[in-house]
Every structure is written in structure tokens, then in C-alpha cells.
KOLTI-70934 format. One record per residue (C-alpha): chain; x, y, z; residue number from 0. Coordinates in nm, 4 decimals. Layout:
<paros>
[A,[X,Y,Z],NUM]
...
</paros>
This chain:
<paros>
[A,[7.1778,7.4819,4.8597],0]
[A,[6.8739,7.5937,5.0087],1]
[A,[6.8329,7.5488,5.3714],2]
[A,[6.5213,7.5718,5.5756],3]
[A,[6.7104,7.6610,5.8723],4]
[A,[6.9123,7.9811,5.7199],5]
[A,[6.5759,8.0698,5.6395],6]
[A,[6.4633,8.0927,5.9805],7]
[A,[6.7472,8.1881,6.1202],8]
[A,[6.7335,7.8269,6.2658],9]
[A,[6.4361,7.8771,6.4315],10]
[A,[6.3628,7.4997,6.6772],11]
[A,[6.0462,7.6544,6.7352],12]
[A,[5.9524,7.5659,6.3854],13]
[A,[6.1496,7.2879,6.3116],14]
[A,[5.9624,7.1621,6.6707],15]
[A,[5.6096,7.2768,6.5491],16]
[A,[5.6836,7.0362,6.2367],17]
[A,[5.7811,6.7422,6.4057],18]
[A,[5.4390,6.7371,6.5893],19]
[A,[5.2659,6.8538,6.3007],20]
[A,[5.3874,6.5230,6.1588],21]
[A,[5.2899,6.3090,6.4407],22]
[A,[4.9560,6.4404,6.5149],23]
[A,[4.8909,6.3612,6.1112],24]
[A,[5.0164,6.0074,6.1505],25]
[A,[4.8186,5.9654,6.4702],26]
[A,[4.5090,6.0857,6.2820],27]
[A,[4.6635,5.8186,5.9505],28]
[A,[4.5876,5.5352,6.2172],29]
[A,[4.2550,5.6228,6.4213],30]
[A,[4.1660,5.6407,6.0468],31]
[A,[4.2234,5.3118,5.9498],32]
[A,[4.0594,5.1752,6.2717],33]
[A,[3.7552,5.3636,6.1955],34]
[A,[3.7271,5.2101,5.8364],35]
[A,[3.8603,4.8009,6.0110],36]
[A,[3.4640,4.8900,6.2143],37]
[A,[3.2675,4.9850,5.9341],38]
[A,[2.9949,4.7393,6.0404],39]
[A,[2.9684,4.9601,6.4102],40]
[A,[2.8901,5.2800,6.5158],41]
[A,[3.1883,5.4613,6.4878],42]
[A,[3.2464,5.6913,6.6863],43]
[A,[3.4769,5.9728,6.5952],44]
[A,[3.5680,6.1556,6.8350],45]
[A,[3.9157,6.0596,6.8793],46]
[A,[3.9900,6.1110,6.5110],47]
[A,[3.8218,6.4887,6.5373],48]
[A,[4.0806,6.5553,6.8684],49]
[A,[4.3722,6.4821,6.6517],50]
[A,[4.2818,6.6793,6.3687],51]
[A,[4.2064,6.9719,6.6022],52]
[A,[4.5349,6.9053,6.8024],53]
[A,[4.7356,6.8932,6.4621],54]
[A,[4.4918,7.2159,6.2975],55]
[A,[4.6389,7.4525,6.6395],56]
[A,[4.9775,7.3744,6.5363],57]
[A,[4.9420,7.3954,6.1915],58]
[A,[4.8334,7.7541,6.2734],59]
[A,[5.1224,7.8034,6.5244],60]
[A,[5.3348,7.7342,6.1794],61]
[A,[5.1467,7.9486,5.9889],62]
[A,[5.2224,8.2218,6.2794],63]
[A,[5.6490,8.1521,6.2810],64]
[A,[5.6665,8.2060,5.9141],65]
[A,[5.4800,8.5300,5.9241],66]
[A,[5.7025,8.6658,6.1971],67]
[A,[6.0093,8.5403,5.9435],68]
[A,[5.9511,8.5860,5.6070],69]
</paros>
């Protein structure tokens, strides 16, 4: 059976980053849903942009972790 943990030698940081990315994606979706509820009002995109930037940084860290372990 394919094991990600075996592939990365049990690297906990990779799994923590994947969890953090999933959490930021969830927050981004929640922010987008909130934005869509108020389309008749001016839409402040600051929170959505902030969350996406956080996730982008986490995704870059994941990419670096993959290249170190490949």
C-alpha cells in the first residue's frame, strides 16, 4: 500500500503544512461565501486576499518540502 508517511520518511512538518493549507482553504471558502451573501453591498476583499496569501505561502513551503524529499 502507498504510504505518504513512508515516502517522506514520516516528515511531520509536511503533514502539518498540508493540514494548515486545508484549514486556510476552508477559511477562504467561508470568506467567499460571506462575500457572496452581500453582493448588493460594497465588497471588501481584504480578508479573502489575506487568507489566500497565507495559503499561498503554505503551499510554497509544501513545494519546498516535496523537493527536499524527492
